[in-house]
N, C-alpha and C positions, 0 to 999 in steps of 0.2 A: 530656850530663849537666848538671845544674844545681846550682850551689852558691849558697846564700843566707847572707848574713852580716848580722846585726843587732848594732849596737854604738853606744854613746854617741858622738856626733860628736866628743866631746872626748878619746876614748881615745887617738887619735893624729892629729895634724894631717895632713891629706892622706889620709884614709881611702881614698878612691877610687883614687888612684895607687898606694898601698901594696898594695892588694888586686890590682890589675891586674898590678903588677910581680911579686907572688908567684905568681900563676897562670901568667904567661908564663915565669917563671924555671924552672918545673917542666915546661916543654915543652908546656903546654896552649895551644890556640888559642881565643881568645875570639870566639865567633860572634855573640853578642848580649849585651846587659846592660841592666838596668833599675836605676836608682838613685834613691833618694828620701831626702830629709831630712824626717823627720816633725816634727810640731809641737813635740814635747818634745826636739828636737835629737838624735834617734836616727837614725843612718844605716842604711838598709835597702838593701842591694845584692844583686842577683841576677844571676849570671853563667851564661850558657849556653855551655859549652865542649866542645871535642873533644879527646880524648886520643889522639894518634897512636900511642902505644905499645900500644894495645889495640884489637882489633876488637870493636865493640859496647860495652856498659857495662864500665867498669874494675872489677876485683875490689875487694872491701871494703877490703883493706889499702891499696890505692892511694888510694881515696877518703878514708880516714882520714888518710893521709899529707898529702894536699892540705889537708884541714881543719886539721891541726896547723900547717902552714906558713902558712895564712891567719891563724890566731890569732896566731902568732908575729910576723907582719908588723905587727900592730896593737899587741901587748903589748910588743914589743921593737923599736921602729922604728929604722931605720938611715938615715943620710943617703946611704949608698952606693947607687948604682943597682944593680939586680939584674943578674945575668949571664944572658943568653939563649943558647939553643942556636944554634949556627951551622948554617945549612942551605944547600944548594946552590941557586943561582938561575940559571935559564937566561938567557944573555946577551941573547937576543931579547926576553925579558920586560923586562929592565933598559932596553933601548933603547926599548921601547914606552912605559914609564913616563915617559920624558923627553918624549914627544910629547903626553902628556895631563897637564898640570900640576894640582896639587891646588888646591882652592878653599876659601875660608873666608867664610861669609856671616853677617851680623849682622841680628837682627830685634828691634826695640824696640816694635813695634806689637802683636804677638800676645798677649804676656803682660803683665798689669798690673804685676807686681812684678819680673820678671826679664828680663835680656837673653838672647836665644836665639842661641847660636852653633852653626852647622852646618858640619861639616868633611866635604868630599868628597875622597877620595883612594884610592889603591891600598893594599891590605892588606900588612902585613909583620909579622914577629915583633916584639912589643914596641911596636907603633904606639899602641895605646890607652894604654899606660903613658906613652909620650912626651907624648901630648896631655894626659893628666890631670896629669902632673907639671908641664908647662908652665903650665897653668891655675893650679895651686897656687902655683908660683913667681912668677906674676904677681899674686898676692894675691887671686885670685878664688875664690869658694866655689861649688862645683857643688851646686845644690840638688836637681836631678833630671837624668836623662839617659836617652836612648834610643840604644842602640848597635846598629848593624846591619851585618852583613857579607854581601854577596851575591856569590858566587863570589870574585873577587879585588878587589872594590870595596867601599869603606866609606862609609857615611853615618852620622856620629855627631852627635847633637844634644844640646847641653848648655844647661841653664837655669842661668844664673850671676848672681851679684851681686858687688859690690865689697866691700871690707872694712867699709864702713859700712852694708851691707845694701841698697844701691841698685843700680839699673840702671847700665850703662856708657853714658853719653850723649855724653861729650866725643869729638869726631871724632878728635883727635890720639891719645887713649887707645885708641879702637877700632882705629886704624891700627897702633899699637904692638902691640896684642894680635894682630891679623891677621898682622903680620910675624913675631912670635915663633912663632905656630902654624904658619905656612908653613915656617919654618926647621925646626921640630921634625918635621913630617911629611916633609920633603924630605931629612932627614939620612940 
């Protein structure tokens, strides 16, 4: 199922992390996402999700409920993190995750205006929300993103800029961002 949200980027600071939190708090798994900030500061976010409560496409009342919660997350923002469903996790999987640490890479050569941050890690409930909120709390603006989940592995690519609309070029700042993201995905 795909949900698309278009909203002025000024509706709520941190549009991206608020939307991901809303989807995850409803038990939806985000399989992929595409986000863009258009020239007139309109955020256009499209999420491809799975709803484990239904086989196939969810019924119209469920889709309407999700849409209402997405709107509420933007129109009535809260600083409280969303509550996520608790799920059983196999101990063997938890041990395997420790053997393959997450990675965060920075690229300032490919895009002329943005720093590209790529996060490689294992998927879990609320992961995209944690990454997006961390970027927001670090004062970074996500101008576009490509989110991909393949089986249990995630490759998330974020095109970001700092508060002055510039690339992140200071090595100490890059390292600070890397450490914050690694802490968020390892939590």
